[in-house]
N, C-alpha and C positions, 0 to 999 in steps of 0.2 A: 392366346387370349388370356387376360388376367382374370382372377376371380372377381366376382361382383360383390359389392357391399352396398350399404345404404348411405355411403358418403359420396357427395357430389364430386369430390376429387378423383374418385375411381371411375368416373365417366368422362374421360378426356374429351374436351371440346363441347361438352354438354353444359348448357346454361341451367339456370334454376327452372327452366321450363316456361311455357307460354304464360302461366299464371304467376311466374316469378317466385314461387314458393316451393322450395325443395322438400319441406316437411309435409307436403300434401301428396299422398300416394297417387292421386289422380293426375296431378301435375307432373309427378315423376314418371308415370307411365306414358303420358303424352310426350314428354321431353325425350324419353328413350325411344319411342316409336319413330320420332323424327330424326334420330341421331345417325351418324355415320356408323357407329358401332352396331346398331341394329341392322342397317343395310348390309354390312359385311356378314353378320351372323345369319341373316336370312339367305343371302347368296350362297354362303358355304353350306348351310343346312339343306337347301333345296338341291344343290349340286350333289351332295352326298346321297340324298334320297334317290335321285335319278340314276346315279351310277350303281348304287346298291341294287335297285330294282332291276336294272339291266343285267347285272351279274346273276342275281337270284333266278331270273326267268330264262337266262341263257346258259353261260358256262357253268354256273353253280348248280343248275339242275342236272346238267350232263355229268358233272363231277360227282354229285350225290348218288347217281344211278350206279356208278362203279364202286361205291363203298360197300363193305360187308353190311349185312342187315342191321346189326346193332349200331354201327357207325352211321349208317344212313338215318336211323331214328334219332340219334344224337344230333346229327346235322340238321334234321328237320326241326327239332326242338330249338336249337340255337338260332335257326333261321326265323322261327316264329318270334323269339325274343328280340331279334334284330328288327324285324318288321314292326313289332309293338313299340320299341324305342323310337323308331323313325316316325311312326304315326303320331305318337305323343308330341314329338318335337315339331312335326309339320302342323299339327292342330294349333299349338301355341304360337308358332311363327305366323300362321295365317291370321290368328286373332290380332296379334300386334300389327300386322300389315293392314288389317281392317281398320285399326285405330289410326294408323298413319294416313290411310287414304280416306279418312273420315266417313267410313261406312258404318262405324259404330263408335259410341263414346268411349273414352279412355277408361271410364269406370267399369266397363264391361270386362276389362282385363283383371280386375280385382275380384270378380265373381268366383265363388268356389269352384264352379264347374270348369273354369279355365285355368285353375291353378295346377301346377305339375306336382303330382304326388306319386312318385315312383321309386321309393327307397329300395324296394325289393329288386327292381330291375337294375339299379345301380350297384347293388351289393353282390349280385350273382357273378361268380367268376366264369368267364367264358371257357368253353372246352376247346382244346387244340385238336386239329385234325391232320397232324403230320407235317412233313416238310415239302409236300407237293406244292408247286406254284399256285394252284387253285386254292389249296387249303390256306396258304399264306395270304392270298388276296382276300379270302373270306374272313380270316382273322383280322385283317386290316379294317374291313368294313365294320366288323363287330366292335373293334377298339374305337374307331372313329365315331360310331353311333353312340357308344357309351360316353365318350368325351363330349359330344354335342349335347346329349341329354343332361349331362352333369353341368355344362355351361348354362344351359337354359334353366335348369332347376335353381342354380345359384342366382341367376338374373331374376327369375320370378320371385324368389325369396327376397332379394334386395329391393325390388320394385314395390312389393306389397308390405314390406316391414314397416311398422310404425316408427316414426322419428323418435329417438330415445328422449323421453321427457327429462332424463337426468342431465342432458346436455345443457350447459349454461346458456347457450344461445336460445335453445327451445324454451327454457324457463323464462328468459327475458322477453321473448316474443309473446309467450302466453300472458305474462303479467302486463305487458303493454296493451295487448288486445283487450284484456279485462278492464284496465284503467280507461281506455278510450271507448269502451263499449262496442268494439268491432267483432264481427264474426270470425271464425277460424279462417285463416288465410287472408284476413282483412288488411294486412300490412303489405301485401304483395305490390311490388312496383312503386311504392310510395317513398319519396325521399324525405 
């Protein structure tokens, strides 16, 4: 998956949204919620959550019991961070799905309580637990969860970023709206 940005070109197959205005964060959120890109991200994220949960409650639990005390404590701490990353990702994905299914307005995605703010979780380096196949599997889940949360964080930032007013297009649109006495987004879908 490519990094997200606030450019419509970075959302392949995505139009300017139902409102026809890419510089409108609500329209951007709505367009993303209905995109194939989100559908894939949601599917991959939920699959990772299910397989991680199955590992942590099954083979991972058995594996951790056989570790020396300090290693078991470190495994428990890393498991807690993994679970936290996955819960943050799940919460955000479910909010976007709520927008997609019209259970909530797209503006809800812009609310601070739904923003991803997890720099500490993304900066912490995971601990390795040896070359045992279970340790390698666990390390894969940790790595995948970090990558998922990073993708979601970039996406969240891109969707909620203000359209840069320094853009010549944004400046022209703003001047046109002012001259015509139109509200923000008032030029949407007009030829």
